[in-house]
Every structure is written in C-alpha cells, then in structure tokens.
N, C-alpha and C positions, 0 to 999 in steps of 0.2 A: 571464678573469672567470668566477667560479663561477656555475652555474645556481642561480636562486633557489629556496628551499625551497617556496614557495607553488605553483609549477608541479608539483612532485612530489605535494603534498597533493591537488591537484585530480584527479590520476590515481588516488589511493587512495580518495577519497570518492566514492560513487556520485552520479551526477547524476539529476535527476528523470526525464529521458528514459530512462535505464537502468532505473529502477524501473518505469516504465510498460511498457517492453518485457518486463521480467522477468515482471510480473503477467499481461500479455497471453499470454505463452508458457505460464504456469501454466494459464490458462483454455483454451488450445489443447490442452495435453497431458493434462489431467485428463479422464478418460472421462465423468464425470457432468456436466461443464460443456460440453465439446465445442465451444468457440468455433472458428469458421472464417471465412473471408472471405465465405462465403455465408450462414452462420447466426451472427448476432451474439449472443454470450453474454458479451462483455467491453465495458465502457464506462468512460470517464473522466468522473466527475461529482462533485459535492459532495453531502453528506447532505441539505442543504435542498432540492436539486433532486429527490432521490428521495422525500422525505417530502411534497413538494408535488404529486407525481404525475408519472408519466412520460408525456411527450407525444410518444412515439416509436412508430412502427409497425414498426420493425425489431427489436424486443426478442424474444429467444428465451429460454425458461426451461429450467433455472435460469440466472441470470447473476451475474457477478462485476463489481463496480464498484470501481475504485481512486480514492480521493480524493487530493487534493493534501496538502500538509503544512504545518505551521507549525514554527517553530524558535526555539530560544533557546540560550544558551551557559552552560556551567558553567565558572567560573573559581575554582579553589580557592586563589587568591592565590599562584599559582606560575606557572611557565612552561608548564604543561600546560593548554591551553584545549580544551574539548570542545564540539562542536556537537551539540545534541539536536534531531533532526527528528522531530516527532510526526505520524503519518499514520493512515490507516484504509483498510480494504477492507470491502466489504459483499457478502454472498452472499444472493440472494433467489430465491424461487420464487413461483408464483401459486396462489391458491385463489379460485375464482370466488364462492363463497358465504361471506360473512363470519361467518355463524352456524354454520359447520361447524368447530367447535373441534377435533374430532379430526383433520381434515385439516390445520388450521393447526399443531397440535402436531406432526404428522408432518413437515411442512415444516421447522419449527424443528429437529427432531431430525436430519433429513437435512442441513440447512445446517450444523449443528454438526459432524456427521461429516465433511462435505467440508472445513469450516474446519480441523478437526484434521488432516486429511490434508495440506492445504496448508501448515500450520505445520510438520508433520514434514518435508515436502519442503524448505521454507525452511531448516530446521535443517540438513538434509543439504547443501543448496547453500551454506550459510554457510561450510562447511569447504572449499569448492572455491575455490581462489585465482583461477580464471578468471571467477568470478561476483562482480563488485564490487557489484551492486545490493543484496544482502542481507548483505554481509560484516559490517556494523555493527548488524545486527538484534538488539535486546535482548529476549529472550524473557520476562524477568521483568517487562517492561512491558506484555505483551499482556493486553488485557481484551476481553471479548465482551459484547454487549448485544443482546437480542432487539429487533427493529424490526418495525413493522407500518404499512402504508398501506392502510387499509380501503377507501379510495376506488378505488384501482387493484386491490385484492385481492392486493397483494404483501406477502410476509412473509419475514423472514430474520434474519440476524445481522450486526451491525457489529463488526468486530474492529479495535481500536486498537493501535498499536505505536509504539515509538521506535527510531530509528536513532541511536546515539550513536557519534560518531567523533572522533578527534583532529583538531584544527584549528590550523594554524600561526598564530602571532600576530606574525610578523615583517613589517616593511614591505617590499613588493615595489617596488623603485625603478623598475621598468619601467612602473609604473602612475601615476607622479607626474611632473609637470613639474619640471625641476631648479630648485632655489632659486638666486636671484641672489646 
C-alpha cells in the first residue's frame, strides 16, 4: 500500500511550533534584540494584548513578539490547492516620556532597521532547505505599520506576512472510518 500524499505534505509545510522556534532563534541571534533565557526579549502574544498594555515584569527592551496566524485557501478550480497563512511579528522598544517625539521617532527608525534585517535573514533562510519554517514566506505580502501604546510607553512596528504553500486535497483514508 502506498504512503498517502498528505503525510508528505505535512512534512513540507511548516508547523506553528517551527515558526515560533524560528522567530525565537532570530531574537536570540540578532545582536540588537539579544533574547536569552535570562533576559526575555521574545514573546508569543496577539496584537490586542500588546495594545491593551503589557502586564509582565520580565520584558526587556527591545523585544520581538510573534503573533499567531489565520489562514484561508486559494482554489483556482484546479487540483492545485494553496493554503495562505497570514501572521505578524512586532518589534517594540520603550520611551518613558510620551511627549518626547524625537525619541519615539528614533525608536520607530531603529525598529524599522531591525525589521529590515530580520526580513533579509528570512529571505536568506528561505533558500535553505533545512529551514522549513519560512520556506513559503511571501515577501510581496509583507506590510509594516507603526504601533504605539502610550500607556506603557511602548512604540514599534508590526510586520504582517503570508506563508503560501501547496496543500494536498486528496482524502487520507487513514483518518476516516471505513464505510460499510
């Protein structure tokens, strides 16, 4: 009996856990972020949590937040089904005085520079066959938006992206009870 195609697809498409590990490693290896087990500069949160205010005492600046993703499918009325996973990451730093516009602008410029460096690294890693997490990263989908939480004094940039990957659309008989 031949191995079902779906099991091969799951090996090709990155899982959320791989994406989380990948971004955490980016935060660890980028000198300006400097995430470590002792100094937390990487978190998994959603944008509403960030904008509502961080209720954490372990936050070190600057920090990188990876959001989850939503997804949909593209079906061009053919046998080629694509899964489009849309996600985001946020880079933020702190300015204690919300009226210090020069410092806020400097933070935004620094976060933009770090974000561009991360995207360049992702582009290089996309070509590495051993790194499945960003293999399907679609750079034409990347958008960046300045964000501010004046309550916490946190300012940064939210980068949205899409991972578009082929998705098999054959029934996996091992997942179904046999019909009588």
